[in-house]
MIKEGU-716508 format. One record per residue (C-alpha): residue number from 0; residue in three letters; chain; x, y, z. Coordinates in pm, 1 decimal. Each point is the difference from the previous one (the first is absolute). Layout:
MIKEGU-716508
> NUM  ALA  A  X  Y  Z
...
//
This chain:
MIKEGU-716508
> 0  UNK  A  9419.1  11053.4  13419.3
> 1  UNK  A  -363.9  22.5  -144.1
> 2  UNK  A  -217.1  -319.5  97.3
> 3  UNK  A  -173.0  60.7  -350.4
> 4  UNK  A  -6.7  -391.6  -104.4
> 5  UNK  A  258.1  -50.7  -279.8
> 6  UNK  A  -126.8  -145.5  -348.6
> 7  UNK  A  185.1  -115.3  -255.0
> 8  UNK  A  -29.1  203.2  -246.1
> 9  UNK  A  -54.2  390.6  -0.1
> 10  UNK  A  20.8  141.0  -314.6
> 11  UNK  A  -213.7  -307.7  -179.2
> 12  UNK  A  -146.9  -37.9  314.7
> 13  UNK  A  -359.7  49.6  -88.0
> 14  UNK  A  88.9  -34.6  -400.6
> 15  UNK  A  -212.9  -360.8  -97.4
> 16  UNK  A  -175.5  23.4  310.0
> 17  UNK  A  -234.0  328.9  -65.0
> 18  UNK  A  -200.7  86.0  -345.6
> 19  UNK  A  213.4  293.9  -141.9
> 20  UNK  A  -362.7  116.3  -131.0
> 21  UNK  A  -139.6  61.5  360.4
> 22  UNK  A  64.2  243.9  183.1
> 23  UNK  A  -158.6  -154.3  288.6
> 24  UNK  A  157.3  -309.5  42.5
> 25  UNK  A  348.3  184.3  -9.0
> 26  UNK  A  -110.7  286.8  319.4
> 27  UNK  A  -93.7  -329.6  138.6
> 28  UNK  A  369.0  -146.2  12.2
> 29  UNK  A  125.7  368.2  139.1
> 30  UNK  A  -2.1  179.9  -297.5
> 31  UNK  A  69.4  410.6  105.4
> 32  UNK  A  -47.3  -102.4  342.5
> 33  UNK  A  402.9  160.3  42.0
> 34  UNK  A  -160.8  322.1  -180.2
> 35  UNK  A  -248.2  32.8  230.8
> 36  UNK  A  215.6  -58.7  263.4
> 37  UNK  A  238.5  301.1  -95.9
> 38  UNK  A  -318.3  203.6  -5.3
> 39  UNK  A  -132.8  -175.2  328.9
> 40  UNK  A  273.4  76.4  206.5
> 41  UNK  A  140.7  309.3  -226.7
> 42  UNK  A  314.7  -146.4  -60.0
> 43  UNK  A  227.6  285.3  -150.0
> 44  UNK  A  83.7  -59.8  -377.7
> 45  UNK  A  409.1  65.9  198.0
> 46  UNK  A  -170.5  -262.8  239.0
> 47  UNK  A  -82.5  -257.0  -321.0
> 48  UNK  A  372.0  72.3  -110.4
> 49  UNK  A  139.1  -78.4  289.8
> 50  UNK  A  -141.1  -352.3  27.0
> 51  UNK  A  71.1  -36.3  -356.7
> 52  UNK  A  382.1  61.4  79.7
> 53  UNK  A  -34.6  -252.1  338.5
> 54  UNK  A  -151.3  -234.3  -230.6
> 55  UNK  A  329.3  -35.2  -258.5
> 56  UNK  A  -214.6  13.9  -281.9
> 57  UNK  A  188.2  17.9  -284.4
> 58  UNK  A  -75.9  29.4  -334.2
> 59  UNK  A  -102.3  -310.7  -222.7
> 60  UNK  A  49.4  112.4  -318.9
> 61  UNK  A  312.2  -150.1  -11.8
> 62  UNK  A  285.7  346.6  153.2
> 63  UNK  A  -128.5  -164.5  340.1
> 64  UNK  A  27.2  402.0  102.9
> 65  UNK  A  -146.1  80.3  404.9
> 66  UNK  A  -433.6  158.2  -81.2
> 67  UNK  A  -3.1  170.3  304.5
> 68  UNK  A  292.8  173.5  -87.2
> 69  UNK  A  -92.8  62.2  -309.3
> 70  UNK  A  -326.4  168.9  46.4
> 71  UNK  A  153.2  176.1  258.4
> 72  UNK  A  241.1  164.4  -235.4
> 73  UNK  A  -331.3  86.7  -201.5
> 74  UNK  A  35.7  436.6  4.0
> 75  UNK  A  -357.1  170.7  92.9
> 76  UNK  A  -175.4  180.9  -261.0
> 77  UNK  A  -402.4  79.0  -80.4
> 78  UNK  A  1.5  -307.2  -218.4
> 79  UNK  A  177.8  -326.9  35.1
> 80  UNK  A  -33.9  -297.0  -171.6
> 81  UNK  A  20.1  -399.1  97.4
> 82  UNK  A  84.1  -222.6  -355.2
> 83  UNK  A  -63.5  -304.1  26.1
> 84  UNK  A  190.6  -189.3  -247.2
> 85  UNK  A  -144.2  -377.5  -90.9
> 86  UNK  A  204.3  37.8  -331.5
> 87  UNK  A  163.8  -346.6  44.5
> 88  UNK  A  166.0  -52.7  -286.4
> 89  UNK  A  307.2  -209.6  92.9
> 90  UNK  A  -1.2  -314.5  -208.6
> 91  UNK  A  -121.3  -328.0  253.0
> 92  UNK  A  -187.1  291.0  263.4
> 93  UNK  A  -359.7  -36.0  73.0
> 94  UNK  A  -37.3  80.2  335.5
> 95  UNK  A  -163.0  317.9  -11.0
> 96  UNK  A  -230.7  -84.1  -241.9
> 97  UNK  A  -204.8  -313.1  222.5
> 98  UNK  A  29.8  238.3  330.8
> 99  UNK  A  -185.8  247.1  -207.6
> 100  UNK  A  -226.5  -274.4  -98.2
> 101  UNK  A  -51.3  -210.6  354.7
> 102  UNK  A  -60.9  369.4  233.4
> 103  UNK  A  45.9  342.5  -220.3
> 104  UNK  A  -141.7  125.5  357.8
> 105  UNK  A  358.2  -45.4  157.5
> 106  UNK  A  127.8  215.0  -278.2
> 107  UNK  A  -272.8  255.2  9.6
> 108  UNK  A  3.1  22.9  406.0
> 109  UNK  A  388.2  -3.6  -28.4
> 110  UNK  A  15.4  356.8  -225.6
> 111  UNK  A  -231.3  144.4  207.0
> 112  UNK  A  237.6  -94.2  326.0
> 113  UNK  A  306.3  171.5  -201.4
> 114  UNK  A  -226.0  259.1  -150.1
> 115  UNK  A  -56.6  96.8  383.7
> 116  UNK  A  365.8  -15.2  107.3
> 117  UNK  A  120.5  220.9  -248.2
> 118  UNK  A  -316.3  219.1  -65.8
> 119  UNK  A  -101.4  -111.1  -314.4
> 120  UNK  A  -367.4  1.0  -159.4
> 121  UNK  A  59.4  -163.2  -289.1
> 122  UNK  A  119.5  -356.1  -93.0
> 123  UNK  A  113.1  -181.8  -359.0
> 124  UNK  A  -2.9  -274.0  -48.0
> 125  UNK  A  225.0  -88.0  -361.8
> 126  UNK  A  -95.9  -284.0  -97.3
> 127  UNK  A  157.7  -245.9  -264.5
> 128  UNK  A  -235.5  -21.0  -316.9
> 129  UNK  A  -34.0  -344.5  -49.0
> 130  UNK  A  -96.5  -93.6  334.3
> 131  UNK  A  -399.1  48.8  -56.8
> 132  UNK  A  -113.5  -222.7  300.0
> 133  UNK  A  192.7  244.2  254.4
> 134  UNK  A  -131.4  316.7  -185.7
> 135  UNK  A  -317.7  -143.4  17.9
> 136  UNK  A  0.6  -97.4  366.7
> 137  UNK  A  167.8  300.5  119.4
> 138  UNK  A  -235.3  190.2  -114.5
> 139  UNK  A  -267.8  -137.1  88.3
> 140  UNK  A  153.4  -5.1  324.3
> 141  UNK  A  70.8  395.8  -17.1
> 142  UNK  A  -388.8  63.0  -103.2
> 143  UNK  A  -178.0  -213.7  271.0
> 144  UNK  A  264.0  172.4  291.8
> 145  UNK  A  -87.3  349.7  -110.6
> 146  UNK  A  -365.7  -91.3  -33.0
> 147  UNK  A  32.3  -128.6  347.2
> 148  UNK  A  182.9  370.7  104.9
> 149  UNK  A  344.0  -202.5  84.8
> 150  UNK  A  124.0  171.7  -314.5
> 151  UNK  A  -74.6  383.0  -75.7
> 152  UNK  A  -101.3  261.0  217.3
> 153  UNK  A  26.3  24.9  423.8
> 154  UNK  A  96.1  -362.9  65.6
> 155  UNK  A  -179.3  -180.4  239.0
> 156  UNK  A  -119.1  374.6  68.3
> 157  UNK  A  345.4  143.2  77.8
> 158  UNK  A  140.0  262.6  -218.2
> 159  UNK  A  266.8  -269.9  -145.0
> 160  UNK  A  -82.6  13.8  -384.4
> 161  UNK  A  127.8  -262.6  -207.4
> 162  UNK  A  -102.2  -137.1  -366.7
> 163  UNK  A  208.0  -279.4  -249.4
> 164  UNK  A  -21.2  3.9  -393.2
> 165  UNK  A  149.2  -216.2  -174.6
> 166  UNK  A  235.0  16.8  -279.3
> 167  UNK  A  32.9  -256.5  -314.4
> 168  UNK  A  375.0  -64.1  -163.3
> 169  UNK  A  112.0  -40.3  -290.6
> 170  UNK  A  210.0  -273.4  57.3
> 171  UNK  A  353.9  140.1  5.6
> 172  UNK  A  177.3  -136.4  226.1
> 173  UNK  A  244.4  305.6  78.3
> 174  UNK  A  -345.1  151.9  153.1
> 175  UNK  A  49.5  -262.6  295.8
> 176  UNK  A  284.4  261.3  136.4
> 177  UNK  A  -189.2  291.3  239.1
> 178  UNK  A  104.4  323.0  -234.5
> 179  UNK  A  -110.6  -181.8  -363.9
> 180  UNK  A  -288.2  -118.9  159.9
> 181  UNK  A  -54.8  407.3  141.8
> 182  UNK  A  6.6  125.8  -426.8
> 183  UNK  A  -191.4  -313.6  -53.2
> 184  UNK  A  -327.1  140.5  204.9
> 185  UNK  A  94.7  361.3  -80.9
> 186  UNK  A  -96.3  -118.9  -419.0
> 187  UNK  A  384.7  6.1  -87.4
> 188  UNK  A  218.7  -291.3  -119.4
> 189  UNK  A  96.4  -211.7  235.5
> 190  UNK  A  394.9  144.6  66.9
> 191  UNK  A  160.7  -19.6  291.3
> 192  UNK  A  65.9  355.5  194.0
> 193  UNK  A  339.5  124.4  99.9
> 194  UNK  A  15.8  -69.7  426.5
> 195  UNK  A  49.5  162.4  189.1
> 196  UNK  A  -255.9  244.4  31.3
> 197  UNK  A  -183.6  -380.4  135.3
> 198  UNK  A  -376.9  17.6  -19.0
> 199  UNK  A  -21.3  37.9  354.4
> 200  UNK  A  117.1  353.3  -71.9
> 201  UNK  A  -101.0  34.3  -360.3
> 202  UNK  A  -230.8  -253.0  -119.8
> 203  UNK  A  -321.5  -79.4  -224.3
> 204  UNK  A  -134.9  369.3  -149.4
> 205  UNK  A  356.0  126.7  213.7
> 206  UNK  A  -188.6  -41.5  314.3
> 207  UNK  A  101.1  -212.8  286.3
> 208  UNK  A  -48.4  -360.4  -4.3
> 209  UNK  A  29.0  -345.3  89.6
> 210  UNK  A  56.5  -324.5  -207.6
> 211  UNK  A  -75.0  -378.3  171.9
> 212  UNK  A  6.4  -299.0  -108.8
> 213  UNK  A  -338.3  -170.1  40.1
> 214  UNK  A  151.5  -225.5  215.7
> 215  UNK  A  163.8  243.5  206.5
> 216  UNK  A  -346.9  148.6  82.1
> 217  UNK  A  -149.8  -267.5  18.3
> 218  UNK  A  139.7  -104.5  295.3
> 219  UNK  A  -75.2  328.1  151.8
> 220  UNK  A  -322.5  -52.5  185.4
> 221  UNK  A  92.2  -310.2  167.0
> 222  UNK  A  276.1  227.0  162.1
> 223  UNK  A  -208.3  269.5  56.0
> 224  UNK  A  -286.9  -266.8  154.7
> 225  UNK  A  223.6  -218.3  216.0
> 226  UNK  A  309.3  196.7  74.9
> 227  UNK  A  359.9  37.2  -66.1
> 228  UNK  A  141.6  -292.5  199.7
> 229  UNK  A  -275.2  -237.9  -124.0
> 230  UNK  A  169.4  61.1  -383.6
> 231  UNK  A  317.8  -34.1  194.4
> 232  UNK  A  -62.6  -353.8  112.2
> 233  UNK  A  51.2  -145.7  -353.9
> 234  UNK  A  314.7  -44.0  -244.2
> 235  UNK  A  327.6  130.9  137.8
> 236  UNK  A  135.5  336.5  196.9
> 237  UNK  A  36.5  186.2  -306.5
> 238  UNK  A  -222.0  -128.0  -210.7
> 239  UNK  A  -311.9  -20.2  189.6
> 240  UNK  A  -350.0  -134.0  -145.8
> 241  UNK  A  -11.6  -228.2  -315.5
> 242  UNK  A  53.7  -12.3  -325.4
> 243  UNK  A  -245.8  -108.2  -273.8
> 244  UNK  A  188.4  -206.5  -323.4
> 245  UNK  A  -146.8  -99.8  -274.1
> 246  UNK  A  205.3  -393.8  -130.2
> 247  UNK  A  12.6  -57.0  -340.9
> 248  UNK  A  185.5  -220.1  -214.0
> 249  UNK  A  135.6  -387.4  74.2
> 250  UNK  A  -215.9  -55.8  287.9
> 251  UNK  A  -319.4  -135.9  91.2
> 252  UNK  A  -209.9  214.8  98.0
> 253  UNK  A  66.0  294.7  -156.0
> 254  UNK  A  -202.7  310.1  137.6
> 255  UNK  A  -54.5  206.1  298.8
> 256  UNK  A  158.3  7.0  418.5
> 257  UNK  A  33.6  186.1  222.5
> 258  UNK  A  284.5  -43.3  276.1
> 259  UNK  A  197.6  129.6  298.7
> 260  UNK  A  330.8  212.4  -116.5
> 261  UNK  A  285.2  -176.7  74.5
> 262  UNK  A  -162.8  -340.6  -163.3
> 263  UNK  A  312.4  -195.9  -131.5
> 264  UNK  A  -99.9  -58.5  -409.9
> 265  UNK  A  48.5  -376.4  43.8
> 266  UNK  A  -340.9  68.5  202.7
> 267  UNK  A  -228.9  197.1  -193.6
> 268  UNK  A  155.3  -245.3  -321.6
> 269  UNK  A  -86.7  -318.7  182.5
> 270  UNK  A  -304.6  99.0  219.7
> 271  UNK  A  -162.7  250.5  -184.1
> 272  UNK  A  70.7  -123.0  -380.8
> 273  UNK  A  -24.4  -328.4  75.0
> 274  UNK  A  397.0  -133.8  -101.3
> 275  UNK  A  131.1  43.4  -303.7
> 276  UNK  A  -211.5  -199.5  -292.0
> 277  UNK  A  36.8  -311.5  -103.7
> 278  UNK  A  241.0  -121.4  289.7
> 279  UNK  A  270.5  244.2  -171.1
> 280  UNK  A  291.4  119.5  133.8
> 281  UNK  A  33.4  370.7  56.6
> 282  UNK  A  269.3  193.8  -199.7
> 283  UNK  A  -107.8  346.0  139.7
> 284  UNK  A  -254.3  301.2  3.1
> 285  UNK  A  -93.7  321.9  -114.9
> 286  UNK  A  -25.8  249.6  311.2
> 287  UNK  A  -174.3  299.7  -105.8
> 288  UNK  A  -123.6  10.6  -355.8
> 289  UNK  A  165.2  68.4  -229.7
> 290  UNK  A  234.4  275.0  149.0
> 291  UNK  A  58.5  -267.8  292.8
> 292  UNK  A  329.0  -210.1  33.1
> 293  UNK  A  34.3  -381.9  -60.4
> 294  UNK  A  48.9  -203.0  291.9
> 295  UNK  A  134.7  -362.2  6.9
> 296  UNK  A  -38.4  -314.2  273.5
> 297  UNK  A  260.8  147.4  222.9
> 298  UNK  A  -264.5  269.4  80.2
> 299  UNK  A  -286.5  -237.2  104.6
> 300  UNK  A  16.0  38.7  374.6
> 301  UNK  A  80.3  451.4  -43.4
> 302  UNK  A  -228.6  158.7  128.4
> 303  UNK  A  -290.7  218.7  -258.6
> 304  UNK  A  8.9  350.7  170.2
> 305  UNK  A  166.0  311.9  -80.4
> 306  UNK  A  269.2  -22.4  193.2
> 307  UNK  A  107.8  -348.4  -99.7
> 308  UNK  A  10.2  22.5  -379.1
> 309  UNK  A  176.6  273.9  13.6
> 310  UNK  A  320.2  -208.8  165.0
> 311  UNK  A  -101.6  -272.5  -301.7
> 312  UNK  A  15.5  321.9  -246.3
> 313  UNK  A  -313.6  -85.7  -77.8
> 314  UNK  A  -386.3  192.8  68.8
> 315  UNK  A  -274.8  -93.6  72.9
> 316  UNK  A  -175.0  287.2  -216.0
> 317  UNK  A  -384.5  -82.4  -93.6
> 318  UNK  A  7.8  -351.9  137.5
> 319  UNK  A  -28.2  -180.5  -296.8
> 320  UNK  A  215.1  -426.0  53.8
> 321  UNK  A  60.5  -119.7  -364.0
> 322  UNK  A  91.4  -348.6  63.6
> 323  UNK  A  192.4  -146.7  -236.5
> 324  UNK  A  135.5  -421.2  -3.0
> 325  UNK  A  300.4  -191.6  -114.9
> 326  UNK  A  -108.1  74.1  -362.2
> 327  UNK  A  -47.7  327.5  16.2
> 328  UNK  A  166.4  200.1  -217.5
> 329  UNK  A  201.3  364.6  141.0
> 330  UNK  A  147.1  97.4  -324.9
> 331  UNK  A  -350.3  -7.4  -110.0
> 332  UNK  A  -157.1  189.0  278.0
> 333  UNK  A  242.3  266.4  3.8
> 334  UNK  A  -25.1  79.6  -358.0
> 335  UNK  A  -378.7  31.5  44.2
> 336  UNK  A  25.7  250.5  274.7
> 337  UNK  A  238.7  195.5  -247.3
> 338  UNK  A  -306.2  -26.2  -204.6
> 339  UNK  A  -218.8  131.2  186.2
> 340  UNK  A  260.3  252.3  116.3
> 341  UNK  A  63.5  121.2  -332.0
> 342  UNK  A  -331.3  9.9  -57.8
> 343  UNK  A  -211.2  189.4  293.5
> 344  UNK  A  312.5  268.3  1.4
> 345  UNK  A  -141.3  324.0  -44.9
> 346  UNK  A  261.6  162.7  -194.3
> 347  UNK  A  59.7  314.1  179.6
> 348  UNK  A  307.1  -47.0  78.0
> 349  UNK  A  235.0  -91.8  -129.1
> 350  UNK  A  232.0  -275.2  181.7
> 351  UNK  A  -330.1  -179.1  -2.6
> 352  UNK  A  -57.6  10.7  -346.8
> 353  UNK  A  290.6  -130.8  -82.3
> 354  UNK  A  137.9  -236.1  232.9
> 355  UNK  A  -353.5  -174.8  -26.8
> 356  UNK  A  63.4  -2.5  -331.9
> 357  UNK  A  419.3  -193.2  21.8
> 358  UNK  A  -82.3  -172.4  271.1
> 359  UNK  A  -316.5  -151.4  -153.8
> 360  UNK  A  248.1  -83.6  -322.6
> 361  UNK  A  265.7  -118.7  149.6
> 362  UNK  A  -267.0  -242.9  217.0
> 363  UNK  A  -116.5  -112.8  -340.5
> 364  UNK  A  323.6  -65.1  -139.0
> 365  UNK  A  88.1  -264.3  282.9
> 366  UNK  A  -316.7  -140.0  30.1
> 367  UNK  A  5.1  -101.6  -381.5
> 368  UNK  A  389.9  -179.5  75.3
> 369  UNK  A  160.0  400.6  -229.9
> 370  UNK  A  129.0  104.8  353.3
> 371  UNK  A  359.3  160.0  42.7
> 372  UNK  A  292.0  4.8  205.6
> 373  UNK  A  -52.7  258.5  236.5
> 374  UNK  A  -401.8  15.5  -54.6
> 375  UNK  A  -101.9  -76.4  411.7
> 376  UNK  A  255.3  292.9  62.6
> 377  UNK  A  -109.8  247.0  -238.4
> 378  UNK  A  -362.6  -90.7  137.3
> 379  UNK  A  119.2  84.4  323.9
> 380  UNK  A  146.5  305.4  -82.5
> 381  UNK  A  -282.9  132.4  -195.9
> 382  UNK  A  -302.9  -71.3  313.0
> 383  UNK  A  249.5  157.4  233.7
> 384  UNK  A  -1.2  369.4  -192.0
> 385  UNK  A  -365.1  -70.2  -40.5
> 386  UNK  A  -37.7  2.1  359.1
> 387  UNK  A  218.9  266.3  142.9
> 388  UNK  A  -142.4  256.5  -278.3
> 389  UNK  A  -328.1  -89.8  -92.9
> 390  UNK  A  -282.7  186.0  16.6
> 391  UNK  A  -232.5  -252.0  194.4
> 392  UNK  A  -44.0  -324.4  149.0
> 393  UNK  A  -45.6  -185.3  -324.5
> 394  UNK  A  345.4  92.8  -105.3
> 395  UNK  A  184.7  -18.0  312.5
> 396  UNK  A  -194.5  -367.9  108.3
> 397  UNK  A  154.6  -173.3  -288.3
> 398  UNK  A  352.5  -105.5  114.4
> 399  UNK  A  -150.1  -200.2  302.3
> 400  UNK  A  -161.6  -289.1  -214.8
> 401  UNK  A  318.5  -11.7  -234.5
> 402  UNK  A  250.4  18.6  214.6
> 403  UNK  A  -205.2  -317.4  254.8
> 404  UNK  A  -35.0  -200.2  -298.2
> 405  UNK  A  335.0  17.8  -69.3
> 406  UNK  A  123.5  5.4  331.1
> 407  UNK  A  -170.8  -346.6  120.5
> 408  UNK  A  -38.9  -153.3  -409.8
> 409  UNK  A  342.9  182.8  -186.1
> 410  UNK  A  35.6  -377.9  -65.6
> 411  UNK  A  -329.4  -19.7  -311.6
> 412  UNK  A  145.6  340.4  -119.0
> 413  UNK  A  277.9  -115.1  -83.4
> 414  UNK  A  -73.5  -313.0  -116.5
> 415  UNK  A  -166.3  159.1  -298.5
> 416  UNK  A  256.2  227.3  -53.3
> 417  UNK  A  269.2  -260.2  5.0
//
């Protein structure tokens, strides 16, 4: 176990404390120390991957796939790319935006380390187009790091070279999916690709590519700096570390927070979010954004981590927690979600293109009090088919909010139908 002092936060440790426009302040609190350690101690690329594997870091973009394992799967080649997914189109999610705005050098160093580990000399940050301030601060940080010799050729006077370019997205939700994002960077329409082959073998411009989320990469520098055991002192055995959450909806203090993996939903809502607004009763929450799941009061004491939520047929997803009080209308909520999915479907595959339209039609009918017998079963049937045969996670994930809403709040739907 490392004897390094354990701060309360990992990813957000410097956010709100340093000036994001100041490279000097970032360096004063440890920026680029991890990369310097790699060069000074001559840690091999495989050694870096082994440290990340040992830490147990899992992807923070939603899937929770082991990061070190993902890196180890990347094919070797003369040209390998690192792509940071900062698209963040999930409704109610803004954690990556605030990481970029508060501590951009942490992401740059995380990408640099990932690049060294897999043999990549070039990285791209694909940022949601609406994130003007994030793009401005990130580009300023990249320019400052490049001018200081921390990006570009021969970093720390070594044979390591790495540079980063920012790509601005055009606001398509489907471009949060890694292959759609790659297509967009290449200048094509953001359509998902068939997999396999996976990006680790055939990615950006048909070269091996690692795609990681902002929060995932922001965890890498402190892991290298402090060690895998230090990181494992946070969270749970199977889900080490912390998670950054966005809390919104009917809470007293909406905003951003970071908590250890395994922290209960009740603690996050009451302690971090200030409790349910105006002293009302907690009715439920939508966890993980539009592609997430509804949970009920029985779930308040359950641990918030990848495995704990899986037992509830829920997902951690993007880390968005939309809190609903006793007056919230779940039928309206679900109808809004299905409106969103219908609007954001890229239309490339028929199951999603036709399925989202059919689901929105049924949901709208129920919301207007014109529901028919069998409508709820029909929605499950359509969404189940979409999960099985849709090309990308957009169509595959529609089942989760529908299924969880009907599991916990079916009575509200039946009352309108009856």
